[in-house]
C-alpha positions, 0 to 999 in steps of 0.5 A: 500500500502506498502512503500519499500526501495531497499537494495543492499549488497556489491558484490550482483548483481542487481537481488539479490536486495530485497525490505526492508520495510520503518518504518511506522513512516517514511512512515507516515511523507512522506505522511504528507509532500506530503499532506501539499505540495499539500495544500500549492500549492492549497492555493497559486493557489487560492490566485493568482486566486483572481484577475482573479476571481474579474475581470471576476465577476466584468465584469458582474456587474453594476458600482454601485454594483462593488463599493458597493461590493468592500470591501466584499466577494461579490466582488468575487461572481456573485451575484446581478444584473448580466448581459452581458450589460458591454460586449455589452457596450464595443463593442459599445464604441470601435472597439474591433474586429479591436483591437483584429485583430491588436494585433493577427496579430502583436503578431503572426508575432512577435512570429513566425519571432522571433522564426526563427531569434532568434533560428538561432542566438542561433544555430550559437552561440552555435553550430558553431565554429568561432572566437569571438562568446563569445564576440558577445554573451556577447554583446547580453546579455549586451543589456538586461540592457538597458531599452526600455524607454531610446531608444524609442525616438531615435527609433521613429526618425529612423523608421520615416526615413526608406524607405517603399512602399505604394499603393496610388490609385492603384499605388505602390509608394516609400516613407519614414517613417514606422509610422502608419504601422504594420511593425513598431510594428513588425520588431523592436521586432523580434530579442530579446536578451533574446530569443537568450541567452535562445536558445544558452543555450538550444542548448548547452545541445544537444550533438555535436556528433549529428552534427559530425555524420550529417556532415559525412553524408553530411548534411549542417549546415542548415539541422542540424539546421532544422532536428536535433536541432529544433525537439529536442528543443520543450520545448525551442521553447515553452518557447520563444513563451510564453515569446515573446507572453506576451510583444508583446500582452501587448505593450502599450508605443511603439504603442502609440508613433508610431501609430495614426490611430485607425484602426492600434491600438492594444488592450492595446492602446484601454484601454485608451478609457474607462478612458475618462470623467467618467470611466465605471469600469464594461466595463473596467473589461469586456474589460480586460476579453476579452483581457486576454482570449487569454493569458490564452489560449496560456499559457494553450496550452504551459504550459507543454513544458514551465515547461519542459524547465524550469526543463531541464535548471536546470539539470546538467551533 
């Protein structure tokens, strides 16, 4: 294959361009650079895969063999007494199916409602002209510096005072307190400052001439949001979905504080079941493998749009 360079002289038209061959030494340097880049990326990929490989392999080994192989390459190889006993032990020790259902329900609702609420907020901040919107955006971004741990206890107090409807004996009753419910794990995390900021920045890159043309045709602002902005913002929605999914799936402190019923607990709280009395490391690895699979699936599904959004955010002009 011949590597060429296009040469255009002053006053020449695009049709007069002629490819000029690159020097062999320069072409060879470029090939070597590409090869070295892919080798470096492959090495980094292998390094980052080591923890996952160790986790999956250890989930197939008994505890004694895990500790025996910990300081040797055998820790990353499925050798020795391999079986699925740890996975059966996980289902015997904890209600895995219920924990997975709770986490899936909470995560899907948090991500789905968050995409709607945060994208509409980002649309209002980026596309609508109203006084004080930059101050509001600054206040939203400022909340990112407040650690969740500093507001967790006040939040527990407030959610315990919120009104709710409960069904007791087939009768709908009015009560107070969201503790030990699904909504206490979902509602406080729907609105997200970082998601609003990301949507605002991404929507700002879309030409406003599209809004003006739609307004001339009689479209409402909601129609512009639904039929113009949303279809053009697939990468932004995918990025926010991933970035919202991860903390929602990994929640531990908040459910531990507000949920005491086992049938409502998410998968991360279920981890503490394996550290009572004697720690069963094989079952720990099997349990973490089970709760890691959904994360890998989500990332693999949305990775192309996620990378596209990150790349687009760095394009100027």
